TIFITOR-31777 format. One record per residue: x, y, z of N, C-alpha, C, O in turn. Coordinates in steps of 0.1 Angstrom, whole numbers, plus 5000, padded with zeros to 4 digits. Layout:
! residues N
XYZXYZXYZXYZ ...
END
This chain:
! residues 756
877855939081877955829091877555699084876455689078 878355589086878055469080876955389087877055379099 875955339080874955259086875355109087875755049077 875255059098875654919100874554819097873354859096 874954689095873954589092872954569103871754549101 873454589115872654579127871554689127870354659130 871954809123870954919123869854899112868754919114 870354849100869454819089868454709093867254719091 868954609101868054499105867054549115865854509115 867454639124866554699134865454779127864354779132 865854859117864854939110863854849103862654879103 864354739097863454649090862554579100861354569097 863054539111862254479122861154579127859954539129 861554709128860554809133859454829123858254839127 859754829110858754839100857854719100856554739098 858354599101857654479101856654479113855454439112 857154509125856354509137855254609136854054569140 855554729132854454829131853354789120852254809122 853854729109852954679099851954569105850754579102 852554479112851754369118850754429128849554379129 851154529136850254589146849154659139847954649144 849454739129848454809122847354719116846254749115 847854599111846954499106846054439117844854419115 846554429129845754389141844754489143843554459145 845054619143844154729146843054729136841854749139 843454709123842454709112841454589114840254609112 841854479119840954359121840054399133838854369132 840554459143839754499154838654599150837554589154 839054699143838154809138837054749130835954799130 837354649122836354589114835454489121834554429115 835654469134834854379142833654449148833554569146 832754379154831554439160831754489174830854529181 833054489179833254529193833354689194833554759184 833154739206833254879208834754919205835654849209 834855039199836255079194837055139206836755259209 837955069211838855119222840355109217841155029222 840555179206841855169200843055219208844155169208 842755319216843855389224844455289234845655289235 843655219241844155119251844955009245845954959250 844454969233845254859225846554909221847554839222 846655039216847855089212848855109224850055089223 848255149235849055159247849655029252850755019256 848854919251849354789255850454739245851354679249 850254769232851254739222852554809225853654739225 852554939228853755009231854454959243855654959244 853654929253854154879266854854739264856054719268 854254649256854754519254856054529245856954459246 855954619235857054639226858354679233859454629230 858154769243859254819251859854709260861054699262 858854629265859254529275860054419268860954359274 859754389255860354279248861454329238861954249230 861854459239862854509230864154429231864654409241 864654399219865954329218865854179219866854109217 864654129223864453989225863953919212863053979205 864453809209864053739196863553599199863953539209 862753549191862253409192863353319186864353359180 863153189188864153089183864253099168865353069162 863153139161863253159147864053279142864353289130 864353369151865153489148864353609147864853719146 862953599146862153719145861953789158862153729169 861653929158861453999171860353929179859353889173 860553919192859653849200858253909200857253839201 858154039199856854109200855854059189854654079190 856354009178855553949168854653839173853553819168 855153769183854353659188853053709196851953659193 853253799205851953859211851053919201849853909203 851553989191850654049181849853939174848653949171 850553829170849953719163848853649172847753619167 849153639185848153579194846953669195845753629195 847153809196846053899196845253889184844053909184 845853869172845153859160844153729160843053739156 844653619165843853499167842653529176841553489174 842953609187841953639197840853719191839653689194 841153809182840053899176839453829164838253839162 840253769155839753719143839153579144838053549138 839753489152839353349152838553309164837853209164 838553389175837753359187836753469189835753449195 836953589183835953699184835953779197834853829200 837053779204837053859217837354009214837754039203 837154089225837354229223838554289229839554229230 838554419232839754499235840454449247841654449248 839754409258840354359270841254239267842354229272 840654149260841354029256842554059247843653989248 842354149238843454189228844654249236845754209234 844354329246845454389254846154279263847354279264 845354189268845954079276846753999268847853949272 846353969255847153889246848453959243849553889242 848454089241849654159238850654159250851854169248 850054159262850854169274851154029281851654029292 850753919274850653799282851953739286852053659296 853053779280854453739284855253839291856353819295 854653959294855454069300855854039314857054059317 854953989322855353959336856353849337857253849345 856153739329857053629330858453659324859453609329 858553739313859753749306860453889308861653899305 859753979314860354119316860254159331859654079339 860854269334860954309348859754389352859854509356 858554329351857354399355856554299363856654179362 855754359372854854279381853454299377853054389369 852554209382851154219379850554359385849754419379 851154399396850754529402851154639392850354739391 852254629386852654739376851554749365851154859361 851154629360850154629349848854679354848154749347 848454649366847254699372847154849373846154909371 848354909377848455049378848255119364847755229363 848755049353848655119340847455079332846855169326 846954949334845854909325844554869333843554839326 844654869346843454839353843354689358844154609354 842354659366842254529372841954419363842654309364 841054439353840654329345841754269336842054149336 842454359329843554319321844654249329845254149325 845054319340846054259349845754129354846554039355 844454109358843953979363844153869353844553759356 843753899340843953799329845353759327845753649326 846253869326847653839325848253759336849153679334 847753789348848253709360847853559358848653479361 846653539353846253399351847053329341847453209343 847453399330848253339320849653319325850353219321 850153409333851553389339851553269348852553199348 850553249356850553139365850552999357851152909362 849852999346849852879338851252849332851652739332 851952959328853252939321854352909331855252829327 854452969342855552959351855252919365854152869368 856152929374855952909388856452769393856852689384 856552759406857052629412855852559417855052609425 855752429413854552349417855052239426856252219429 854052159430854252039439855351949433855351919421 856251899441857351819437856851679432857651609426 855751639436855351499434854551479421854151369417 854251589414853451589402854251649390855151719392 853751609379854351669366854051819366852851859368 855051899362854852039361853752069350852952149351 853851989339852852009328851451979333850552049330 851251879341849951839347849451949356848251989355 850352009364849952119373849552239365848652309368 850252259354849952379345848552359340847752459339 848152239336846852219330845752239341844752299338 846052189353845152209364844952359366843852409369 846052439366845952579368845152649356844352739358 845352589345844652649333843152629335842352729333 842652519340841252499342840752579354839552619354 841652599364841252679375840852819371839952879378 841452869361841153009357839753019351839153119350 839152899347837752899343836852959353835853029350 837152939366836252979376836453129379835653199386 837553189373837853329375837553409363836753509363 838053369351837753439339838153349327839253309325 837053309320837253219309838153269298838653189290 838353399297839153459287840653419288841353409278 841053379300842353329302842553199294843653189287 841653109295841752989287841653009272842452949265 840853099268840653129254841953189248842453149237 842553279256843853339251844953239251845853239243 844953149261845953039262845852949250846852909244 844652919245844452839233844952909221845652849212 844753039220845253119209846853119210847453109199 847353129221848853129223849352989218850452989211 848752879222849152749218849052739202849852669196 847952789197847752779182848952849175849452799165 849352969179850453039172851752959174852552949165 851952909186853152829189853252709180854252669175 852052639177852052529168852252569154852952499146 851852689150852052739136853552769134853952779122 854252799145855652829143856652729150857752759154 856152599150856852499158858152449150858952379156 858252479137859352429129860752469134861652399131 860852579142862152619146862652539158863752559163 861752459164862152379176862852249173862752199161 863552199182864252069181863151959180862051979186 863451839174862451739173861851689186860551679187 862651669197862151629210861151729215860051689221 861451859214860551969218859251969210858151989215 859451939197858251939188857251819193856051839194 857851709196857051589201856351629214855151589215 857051689223856451729236855251819234854151799239 855451929226854452029224853251969216852151999219 853551899205852551839197851751739205850451739203 852351659213851651559221850751619231849651579233 851251719238850451799248849251859241848151869246 849451919229848451979221847351879218846151909219 847751769213846751669209845951609221844751579220 846751599232846151529244845251619252844251579258 845551759252844851849260844151959253842951979254 844952039245844452159239843452139228842452219228 843652039220842652019209841251979214840252039211 841151879223839851849229839251959237838051979238 840152039244839652159252839052259242837952319245 839752279231839152379221837852329216836952409214 837752199213836452149209835352159219834252199216 835752139232834752149242834252289244833052309248 835052389241834652529242834052579229833852699227 833852489219833152529207834052579196833552629186 835352569198836252629188836652519178837752469178 835752479169835952359161837052379151837952289149 837052499145838152519134839552519141840452469135 839652579152840952579159841252439164842452399162 840352369169840552229172841152149161842052069162 840552169149840952089137842352129133843152039129 842652259134844052299130845052249140846152209136 844752249153845652199163845952049160847152009161 844951979157845151829155846051819142846951729142 845751889132846451879119847951909121848751849115 848152019128849552069130850351969139851551939136 849651909149850251809157850651689149851751629150 849751649140850051539131851151569122851951479119 851251689117852351729108853751709114854651669107 853851739127855151729133855451589139856651559140 854451519142854651389148854851279137855551179139 854151299125854251209114854451279101853551279092 855551349100855751439089855651369075855151419066 856251249074856251179061854851139057854451159046 854051079066852651049063851851169060851051169051 852051279068851351409065851651459051850751489044 852951449047853251499034852651409023852251459012 852651279025852151189015850651209013850151219002 849951229025848451249024848151379017847151399010 848951489021848751619015848951609000848151668992 849951538995850151518981848951448974848551478963 848451348981847351268975846051348974845351338965 845851428985844751518984844851628973843851658967 846051668971846351768960846151708947845551768938 846551578945846451508933844951488928844651488917 844151478938842651448935841851578935840651578935 842551698936841851828937841051858925839951898926 841651828913840951868901839651778899838651828895 839751658902838651568902837551618911836351618907 837951648923836951698933836351828929835151858931 837151918923836652048919835552038909834552108910 835651958898834551938889833351878895832251928892 833551778904832351718911831651828920830451828919 832451898927831851998936831052108929829952138934 831552148918830852258910829452208906828452278907 829452088900828152028896827152008907826052038907 827751948919826851928930826352058936825152058940 827152148938826852278944825852358936824952418942 825952358923825152448914823652408916822852498916 823352278916821952238917821352288930820152328930 822052278941821552318954821352468955820352518959 822352548950822252688950821052738942820352828946 820852678930819652718922818352688930817452768929 818252578937817052538944816852638955815652678958 817852678963817652768974817352908970816652978977 817952948958817553078953816053088949815453188951 815552968944814152968941813252988953812253048952 813752938964813052958977813253098983812553128993 814053178977814253318981815153338993815053429001 816153238995817053249006818353329002818853308991 818853409012820153459011821053369019820853329030 822153319012823053219019824353219012824553279001 825353149019826653119013826752969013826352909023 827352909003827652769003829052738999829552778988 829852679008831252649005831552509008831052439016 832552459000833052319001834252319010835052419009 834552219017835752209024836352059023835551969022 837652049023838251919022838751879035839251959043 838651749038839251689050840651719051841351729041 841151749063842651769066843351629065842751529066 844651639062845451509063845151429076845151309075 845151499087844851429100843551359100843451249104 842451429095841151369095841151239086840551139090 841751249075841851139066842551019072842150909072 843751059078844550949085843850889097843850769098 843150969104842450919116841350829112841150719119 840650859101839650769096840250639091839650529093 841350649084842050529079842450439091842350319090 842950499102843450419113842250359121842250239124 841250439124840150389132839250279125838750189131 839150299111838350199104839150099096838550019089 840450109097841350019090841050009075840849899069 841050129069840650139054841750209047842450289053 841950189034842950269027842450399023841250429025 843350489018842950619014841850629004840950709006 841750538995840750538985839350508990838350548984 839250449002837950419008837450529018836450509024 838250639019837750749027836850829017837350919010 835550809017834750859007834251009010834051079001 834251049023833651179026834851279028834851359037 835751279018836851379018836351519016836951619020 835151539010834651669006833251679014832451589014 833051799020831851829026831451979023832352059019 830152009024829652149021828952199033828452129041 829052339034828452409045827552519039828052599031 826252519043825352619039825052709051824552659062 825352839050825052939061823953029055824253109046 822753029061821653109055821253219065821453209077 820653319059820053439066818653399069817853389059 818153389081816853339084815753449080815953569080 814653399075813553479072812753509084812753429094 812053619085811253659096809953579097809453539086 809453559109808153499110808253349111807253279112 809453289111809653139112810953109120811953179119 810853009128812052969136813152919128812952869117 814352939133815552889126815552739124815952689114 815052669134814952529134814052479122814452389115 812852539121811952509110812652529096812452459087 813352649095813952679083815152579079815352559067 815852529089816852429087816252309080816752249071 815052269085814452149080813852179066813652089058 813452299063812952339050814052329040813852279029 815252369044816452359035816752209033817152169022 816652129044816851989043815951929032816351849024 814651959033813651909024813951949009813851869000 814452069008814852118994815952038988815951998977 817052008997818251938992817851798989818451738980 817051738998816751588996815751568984815551448981 815151668979814451648966815451638954815051588944 816651688956817651678946818551558947818851488937 818851528960819751408962819251328973818751378983 819251198972818751108982819551108995820751098994 818851119006819651119019820050979024819350879021 821150969031821450849038820650839051820750929059 819750739053818850739064819550729078818950769088 820750679078821350659091822450769094823150759104 822550869085823550969087822951109088823451199082 821851129096821351259098821751289113821451219122 822351409114822751449128822051579131822251689125 821051569140820151689144820651749156820251719167 821551849155821951929166821252069166821752159173 820152079159819252189160818252179171818052269179 817652059171816652029182817352029195816752079205 818451959196819251949209820651979206821451899201 821152109209822552149206823552059214823151999224 824752049209825851989216826152059229825752169231 826851989238827252049250828152169249828152259258 828852189238829652309236828952419229829552519225 827652409228826752509222826552499207825852579201 827152399201827152379186825752349181825052259187 825252419171823952389165824152379150824752469144 823552279144823552259130822752139126822552049135 822452129114821752009109822751949098823052009088 823251829101824151759092823451649085822751569091 823551639071822951539064823951479054824851549050 823851359050824751299040823851249029822851179031 824151299017823351259005824151198994825351208994 823451128985824151058974824251158963823251188956 825451198960825751298950825951228936825751108935 826351308926826651248913827751138914828551138922 827651048904828650938903828750848915829750788918 827550838922827550748934828450778945828850688952 828650908948829550948959828651018970827851098968 828950968983828251028994828951158997830151178997 828051259000828551399004827851449016826651439017 828551499026827951559038827651709035828451779029 826451749040826051889039825651939053824851879059 826252049057825952109070825052229068825352319059 823952239075823052349074823052429086822752379097 823352559085823452649097822752789094822852829083 822252849104821852989103823153079106824153019110 823053209103824153289106824553289120825753299124 823553289129823853289144824553149147825553149155 824053039142824652909145826052909140826952849146 826252969128827652969122828653049131829753009133 828153159136829053239145829453159157830553169162 828453089163828753009175829752899171830652869179 829552839160830352729155831852779153832752699155 831952899148833252949144833953009157835152989158 833253079165833853149176833653089190834053139200 832852979190832652909202832152989214831053049213 832852979225832353029237832053179237831053229242 832853259230832653399229831353439222830653519227 831053369211829753389205828553339213827453389213 828853229220827853159228827253259238826053269241 828253329245827753429255827053549249826153609255 827453589236826853699230825353679228824653779228 824953559226823553529224822753489236821653439235 823253519248822453499260821353599260821453709256 820153559265818953639264818653709277817453719281 819653769283819353849295818753779306819253669310 817653829312816953759323816253629319816053549328 815953619306815253499302816253389298815853279293 817553409301818553319296818453179303818353179315 818453069295818452939300819852879300820552889291 820152819311821552759312821752649302820952559301 822752659294823052559283823952449289824452459300 824152349281824952239284826452279287827152229295 826852379279828252429280828452499294829452479301 827352579298827452639312827452529322828252539332 826752419320826652309330828052239331828552209342 828752229319830052159319831052249326831852199334 831052379324831952469330831752469346832652469353 830452459350830152449364830752319370831252319381 830652209362831152079366832652089368833252039378 833352159359834852169360835152249372836152209380 834452359375834752429387834552349400835352349409 833452259400833252179411834352069413834752049424 834852019402835951919402837151989408837951919416 837452109404838652179408838552209423839552209430 837352239428837252269442837452149451837852159463 837152029445837251909453838151799447837951679447 839251859440840051769432841051679440841351709451 841451569433842451479438843751549439844051639431 844551519450845851589452846751559440847651649437 846551459432847451429421846951499408845851469404 847851589403847451659391847351569379846451589370 848151469379848151369367846851289367846251269357 846451249379845151179380844051269376843051229370 844151399380843151499377842951509362841851519357 844151519355844051529340843351409334842551419325 843651289339843051169334841451179336840751129328 841051229348839651239350838951339341837951309335 839651459339839051559330839051509316838051539309 840051439312840151389298838951299295838551299283 838351229305837151149302836051239296835451199286 835851359301834851449296835251529284834451559275 836551549282837051629270836851549258836451609247 837151419258837151339246835751279243835551229232 834851279253833651199251832651259241832451379240 832051169233830951209224829751209233829751169245 828651259228827451279236826251199231826151169219 825351159241824151089238823051169245823351239254 821751139241820651209248819851099255819450999250 819551129268818851039277817651119283817751229286 816551049286815351109291815151069306815450949309 814651159314814251129328812851069327812251069317 812451009339811050959339809951059335808951019330 810251189338809251289334809351339320808551429316 810351289313810451329299811451439296811551479285 812151489306813151589304814351519298814751409301 814951599288816151539281817451579288817551699292 818351489289819651509295820751469285820651369279 821851549285822951509276824051449285824351509296 824551339281825651269289826651209279826251179268 827751179284828851119276828450989271827850899278 828850959258828650829252829450729260830650749263 828850609263829550509271829250519285829650439293 828450619290828150639304827250529309826450469301 827350489322826550389328825350449335825250569336 824450369339823350409347823750489360823150579364 824950439366825450509377825950649374825850739382 826650659362827050789358825850889357825950999361 824750839352823550919350823050959364822651079366 823050869374822650909387823451019393822951109399 824851009392825651119397825451249389825651359395 825151239376824851359368823651429373823551559372 822651359378821451419384821751489397821451599399 822351409406822651459420823651369426823551239425 824551419434825551339441824951239450825351119450 823951279458823351189468822651069460822550959465 822051099449821350999441822450889437822150769437 823650939433824650849429825150759441825350639439 825350829452825950759464825050649469825450539474 823750669468822750569473822050489463821050429465 822650489451821950419440822150269441823250219444 821050189439821150039440820849979427821049859425 820250049418819849999405819150099396819050219400 818750059385818050159376817050079367817149959366 816150159361815250109351815550189338815550309338 815850109327815950179314814850129306814650009303 814050229301812850199293811950099301811350009295 811750129314810850049323811349909326810549839332 812549879322813149749325814249759335815149849334 814349669345815349679355816749639349816849539342 817749729352819049709347820049729358819749799368 821249669357822249689368822949829367822749909357 823649869377824249999377825250019366825550129361 825849909362826849909351826249919337827049929327 824949919336824349919323824750039315824750159320 825250019302825750129294824550189287823750129279 824350319289823150389284823250409268824350419263 822050399262821950419248821150549245820250579253 821550619234820850739231819350709230818950619223 818450789237817050769236816450699248815250689249 817350639256816850559268816050659277816450769279 815050599284814350669295814850599307814550479309 815450679317816150619328815550659341815350779343 815250569350814750599363815750529373816150419372 816250609383817250569393816550519405815650579410 816950399410816450339422817450349433818650319431 817050399445817950429456817550359469816450319471 818550359478818250309492819150389501820350399498 818650439512819450519521820550429528821550479533 820350299528821350209534822550189524823650139529 822350219512823450189502824550299503824250409505 825850249503826950339502827850299490827750189486 828650399485829550369474830450249476830950229487 830550159466831450049466832650069457832450139446 833850029460835050059453834949999439835550049429 834249889437834149829423833349919414833449899401 832650019419831950109410832950189401832550229390 834150209406835150289398835450209385836050269376 835150079385835549999373834550029361834949999350 833350089364832450109352831850249351831150269342 832250339360831850479358832750539347833950509347 832250619339833150679328833150829328834050889321 832250899335832251049335833151099346833351039356 833651219343834551279353833851309366834451289377 832651359366831851389378831751269387831951269399 831251159381831051039389832350979395832450949407 833350979387834650929391835251019403835750959413 835151149401835651239411834851229424835451229435 833551219423832751209436833051079443833151079455 833250969436833550839442834950849448835150799460 835850899441837250909446837350999459838050959468 836551109459836551189471835951119483836451129494 834851039480834250959491835250859497835350849509 835950789488836950689492838150749499838650689508 838550869495839650939501839350969516840150949525 838051009518837651039532837650909540838050909552 837150809534837150679541838550629544838850579555 839450649534840850609536841550689547842350639555 841250819548841850899558841450849572842350849581 840250799574839850749587840650619590841050589601 840750529579841450409581842950429583843550359591 843550529577844950559579845150609593846150559599 844350689598844450739612844350619622845050609631 843350529619843250409628844450319627844950269637 844950299615846150209613847350269619848150189625 847550399618848750459625848650439640849650409646 847450459645847350449660847550299664848250279674 847150199656847350059659848850029659849249949667 849550079649850950049647851750109659852650049665 851350229663852050299674851850209687852750189695 850650159689850350079701851149949700851649899711 851149889688851949759687853449779690854049699696 853949889684855449909686855749949701856749919706 854750019707854950059721855049939730855749929739 854149839727854249709734855549639733855949569742 856249659722857549599719858749689724859849649722 858349799730859349899734860249939723861449959724 859649969711860350009699859950149695858750179695 860950239693860650369689860050379675860350299666 859050479673858550499660859350609653859150729655 860350559645861150659638861250609623860750499620 861950689615862050649601862650519598862250439590 863750489606864450359604863550239607863550139600 862850249618861950129622860750119613860350009609 860250229609859050229599859550169586858850089579 860850199582861350149570861449999570861249929560 861849939582861949799583860549739582860449629575 859549799587858149749586857749749571857149659566 857949869565857649879551858349769542857649709533 859549749545860349659537859749519539859649439529 859449479551858949349554857549319546857349219541 856749429546855349409540855449449525854349449519 856649489520856749519506855849639502855149639492 855849749511855149869508856049979507857249979511 855650089500856550199497856250329504857050429503 855250349512854950469519854250439532853550339533 854450529542853850509555852250509554851650429560 851750599545850250599544849750469539848650419543 850450409529850050279524850050169535849150089536 851050179543851150089555850050109564849350009568 849750229568848750259578847350219572846450169580 847150239559845850199553845650049553844549999556 846749969550846649829551846349779565845549679567 846949839575846649809589845249839592844549759599 844749959588843450009591842349919585841349899591 842649859574841749759567841849619573841149529569 842849609583843049479590843549369580843149249580 844349419570844949329560846349279564846949189558 846949339575848349299579848249239593847449279601 849149139595849249079608850349149617851549129614 849949229626850849299634851649209644852649249650 851149089646851948999654853348969648854248929655 853448989635854748959629855849059633857049039631 855449179638856349279642857449229652858649239650 856949159662857849109672858548979668859648949672 857848899660858348759657859348769645860248689645 859148859636859948849624860648979621861848979620 859949099621860549219617861649269626862649309621 861449269639862449319648863149209656863649239667 863149089650863848979657865348989653865648989642 866149009663867649019661868049149654867249249654 869149159648869649279641869149279627869249189619 868449389623867949409610868849499602869449599608 868949479589869849559580869249699580867949719578 870049799580869549939579869149969565870049979556 867849989562867450019549866750159548865950179540 867150239558866550379558866750449545865850519540 867950439539868250509527867350469516866750549508 867050339515866150279505864750339507864050369498 864350339520862950379523862850529519861850569513 863750609523863650749520863650779505862950859500 864450699498864450719483863050679477862550749468 862450569482861150529476860050619481859150659473 860050659493858950729499858850879496857850939495 860050939495860051089495860651149482860451259479 861451069475862051129462860951139452860051049451 861051229443860151239431860751169420861751209414 860151049416860750969405860551039392861250999382 859651129391859351189378860151319375860051369364 860851369385861551499383862851499391862951579400 863751419387865051409395865851539394866651569403 865751609383866451729381865551849383864851889374 865551899395864652009399864752129390863752189387 865952159386866052279378865952259363865852349355 865852129359865652099345866852129337866752139324 868052149343869152189335870052079331870952089322 869851959337870751849333870251779320869251709320 870951809309870551769296871151629293870751569283 872051579301872651439299872151349310872251379322 871551239306870951149316871651019315871850959304 872150969327872850839327871850729328870950729337 871950619320871050509320871750389325872750339319 871250339336871850209342873350219344874050109343 873950339345875350359347876250309335877450309336 875550279324876350219313876250319301877250329293 875150389299874950479288874650619293873950639303 875050719285874650859287873850909275874250889264 872750969278871851019267871851169267871551229278 872151229256872051369254870551399249870151369238 869851469258868351489255868151579243867051579238 869151649239869051739228869251669215868851719204 869951559215870251489203869251369200868551329209 869151339187868351219183869051089187870151069183 868251009194868850879198868750779186867650749181 869850719183869950619172869650479178870350439187 868650409173868250279178868950169170868550139159 869950119175870750019169870449879174869849869185 870749779167870449639172871349599183871049519192 872549669184873549639194873049689208873349619218 872349799208871949859221870449809224869949849235 869849739216868449689219868449599232869349509233 867549629241867549559253868549609264868349569276 869549689260870449739269870149889272869949929283 870149969261869850109262868350139261867850219268 867750059252866250089250865549959250866049849247 864149969252863249859250862049909243861750029243 861349819237860149849229858949849238858749749245 858049949237856849959246855849849242855549829231 855349769252854449669250853049719246852249639240 852749849249851449899246851249919231850049919226 852249949223852049979209852949899200852849899187 853949819205854749729197855349799185855149749174 856249899187856849959175857849869168858449789175 858049879155859049809148859849909140859350019137 861049869136861949959128861150019116860549939108 861250149114860450219103859250289108858850389102 858750259120857550329126858150469131859250479135 857250569131857550699137857550679152856550639158 858750699158858850669173859450789180860050879174 859450779193860150869202860550779215860050669216 861350839223861850769235861450839248861350959248 861050759258860850809271861950759280862150639282 862650859287863850829294863650809309862950889315 864150699314864050669328865450619332865950529326 866050679343867450649347867550499351868650439349 866550449357866650309362866350199351867050109350 865250229343864850119334865350149320865250059311 865950259317866450289304865450369296864550439301 865550359282864650429273863550339268863850229263 862350379269861250299263860850369250860550489250 860750289240860450339226858950319223858450209224 858250429220856850419217856650469203857350559198 855550429197855050489184854550629188854050649199 854850729179854450859183852850879184852350969191 852150789177850650789178850150719190848950719192 850950649198850550569209849850659220850450759224 848650619224848050699235848850709248848850819254 849650609251850450619263851550719261851950799270 852150719248853150819245852550959246853251059251 851350979241850651119242850551159257850751279260 850251059265850151099280851451139285851551229293 852551059281853851089286854351229281854951309288 854051259268854451389263853751499270854351609272 852551479274851751579281852151599295851951709301 852651499302852951509316854451519319854851579329 855251449311856751449313857551479301858351399296 857151599295857751639282859351649282859951619272 859851679294861351699295862051559295863251559293 861251449295861951319295861751259281862151139279 861151329272861051279258862251309250862751419250 862751209243863951229234863551179220862851079219 863951249210863651209196864551079193865651069198 863950989186864650859183864450829168863450859162 865450759163865450719149866050579147867050549154 865450499139865950369137867250369128867350439118 868150289133869350249124868850129115867750079117 869750079107869449969098869149849107870049809116 868049779105867749659113867449539104866449539097 868249449104868049329095868349199103868249089097 868649209116868849089124867649039131867248929130 867049139139865849099147864649099139864449179130 863749009142862448999135861349039145861449019157 860249089139859149139148857849089142857649079130 856949039151855648979147854649089144854349179152 854149089132853149189127851949119122852048999118 850849189123849549129118849049199106849049329106 848649129096847949199085846549129083846349019085 845649219078844249169076844049169061844249279054 843549059055843349049041841849019038841248929044 841249099029839849079026839749059011840549119003 838948969006838748948992837748838989836948798997 837648808976836748708971837248568973838448538970 836448478979836848348983836948248971836048158970 837848268962838148178951838948058956839848078964 838747948950839447828953840947848951841347888940 841747828961843247838960843747978962844947998961 842948078966843448208968844348218979845348298979 844148138990844948159002846348078999847348119005 846347978991847547918987848448028980849648028982 847848098971848548208964849048308974850248358972 848348338984848748438994850048389001850948459003 849948259005851048199013852348189004853448199009 852148158991853248158982853948288981855248288981 853248398981853848528981854648558994855748598994 853948519005854548549019855848459021856848509024 855748329018856748239022857848219010859048229013 857348198998858248168987858948298982860148298980 858148398979858748518973859548598983860648648979 859048608995859748699005860448619016861348679022 860148489018860748409028860448449042861248419051 859248509044858848549057858348419065857648339059 858548419078858048309086856648349091856448459095 855648259090854348289094854048219107854448099109 853548299117853348249130851948189132851748079138 850948249126849548209128848648259117848948369112 847648189113846648229103845248209108844948099113 844348309107842948289110842148329098842348449093 841348249092840548279080839048249083838748139088 838248339079836748319080836148349066836448459060 835348269061834648289048833148289050832548199056 832548389045831048409046830548449032830948559027 829648369027828948409014829948449003829648548996 830948379001831848398990832948508993833748538984 832948569005833948669009834748619020834148559030 836048629020836848589031837548709038837948809032 837848689051838648779059839648699066839348609073 840948729064841948659070842948739078843248849073 843448689089844448759097845748669096845748549100 846848729091848048659090849148719099849348839099 849748649108850748699117852148649111852448529110 852948749108854148719100855348799107855148909112 856548739106857748799112858448879101858748829090 858649009104859349099094860449169102860549169114 861349239094862449319100862049459102862549519112 861249519094860849659095859549689087859049599081 859149819088857949859081858049849066857049829059 859249869061859349859046858949719041858349709031 859349619049859049479045857549459046856949399037 856849499056855449479058854649559048853649509042 855049679045854449759035854549699020853649699013 855749659017856049599004855149469003854649438992 855049389014854249269013852849299010852149239002 852349409017850949449015850649489000849649448994 851649568995851449608981851449488971850749488962 852349398974852449278965851249198966850749148955 850649178978849449098979848249168972847349098967 848149298972847049368966847049358951846049388945 848149308945848149288931847349168926846949158915 846949088936846148968933844749018930844149088939 844148988919842849048915841649008924840649068924 841848898931840848848940840848908954840048888963 841948988957842049058970841649198969842049278961 840749238978840149368979841049468986841249578982 841549428998842349509006843249429015842949319019 844449489018845449429027845849549036846349649032 845649529049845949629059846749579070846549469076 847749659074848649629086847749669098847349789099 847649579107846849609119847749669130848749599134 847549789133848449859143847949819157846849849160 848849759164848449709178848749819188849949829192 847749899191847950009201846849989212845649979209 847349999224846449979236845950119239846750209242 844650139240844050269244844150279259844150189267 844250409263844350439277843250539281843150579293 
END
């Protein structure tokens, strides 16, 4: 009997799948979890049968994806058999003909419950007025109150999808990468999964800015040999010293990722050569008995600083007060050989496991009945509270949660000396809400370090804060302008929504009475006329304005219903009830008509030509992209396509909430239109140096200069030059040419991006 190519491929796939599963089992057996191999094998066979014949976009058997997710779950997050089974089965209900009840009958309640949570995140029909992606994220956080393992497995699923993103179309890559950077990376960090957070950021960067990623990767590789010799000499002295002290430890060096290097270059406006901390070391030690881990961390610090001088302002003590995500370590920066600053992280084995496995390890070290609630537990409790009382808008909810996901932390003291962790940038009012909701609602002022400060005062690490209250005080709407924490913002918004509901009810009643006096029926057509007259888009907005006594109802009889009014019911219904963010309910319409003049194929890359500029597309004012920048398009039927830089925070928000409206975009040749760009020049203030600069800009390249700002201090000048260019090639070439001047230290293009 002749063997077909199909049969050969199936046999090869079978061997590959079994090999990957056996590798998963080996990883599990080598872990510290109880050995429940039988149920894992049972889950594998079930998932394998359910996904039989199905392939991923890359062409490989689909079952390899659940196996890979399960590997991440056991190796990189440190979860056990229940989570491994749920990871293997996480797509069975959504993609195959099985129900949660079927899984419950075979695998029990716990596993079925986790798979159910993962299924709800991935699929389902949500509210029509919100982004499906935003609703998915709200559901993701909702599972925290039921089983945190759902969130951890979802992060593992996202990590594997990012590792295999190359098979997707560019627009899909931008959507997934943007959502990952906007939501999943900070969520992983908040849950203590630092290594996963770092990889998610780096992979997102790889797909959004592939050229820059490749350039930085090459430059890091080029400097590898130089770093290797330096690292060996630096490391050997420390190892010898710690061996003298009798410690068992491991010491490893790590290099910054391309994303970390790029992020530092962007935030500090410095070139690659000035990112000095590309190399860092981590010491993980086995604690000696009879002494606390904290004391031993400082002993190692003392030993290292006898060899290398420490930077006095770059000591990070997360041993005395751990981060909110449970992270503990002592970070120091020392002056190494050849005048190079080097960061060294000091951790015990327990601290290291928490740093590597985050939440899973954090729970492992709870001390039974003597367990004290950590900052991570408090944060999870806050999330549950926000979910129970959240805003109806999922997109607004994401914005609120994002405040806490991205925030760095500071330490603040109560009047009694208790230490509290709060987000950096928090106000005195945020602190009041963090202590208790009633304290926040009735807050009239505060004392910071025994001095009276306003509610808007921005807290500094180490402040001792006392809250002053009055029972007569009630929340004011302007408070929303300076609170920065999710808890404070949510509590205030909830209070104002309750107030608005009362005003809406009052306003509706007043409108009904006013129309009744005019013998006018309250129907959609007549309400539409009122809305149109007052330039409002929804009945609730109208009722609220009336309830606040901001509208003159006398105009109803004199103006609105005087004579025959044009029927604008259709316009009203379109504005008030249609979902502007999801016109295609089924998501199947891949061609979108723009202004009835252009049609866009969402699957194809949009070419940005000068002929269609202003007609088919416009440039986003938030980030001012110019030809040559890495960009994408956001499609709107009415206004056309808005082009954003891929790194733009507004674009990240759009990718995370309206990914189906993202289209990949590419610049065509642009040599007609000019764009205003800003460059910053730093150097030695030699006589005539700026004349030399202007000669390069105007004479050599013929660029028009719009504005120049120059400041000179103690022989050093800093200048901002605003110049018109056609594309990024011109601005980059200009920067390179100016840097050839021996008196110029650096020339940097200032990226104008508005933070959101």
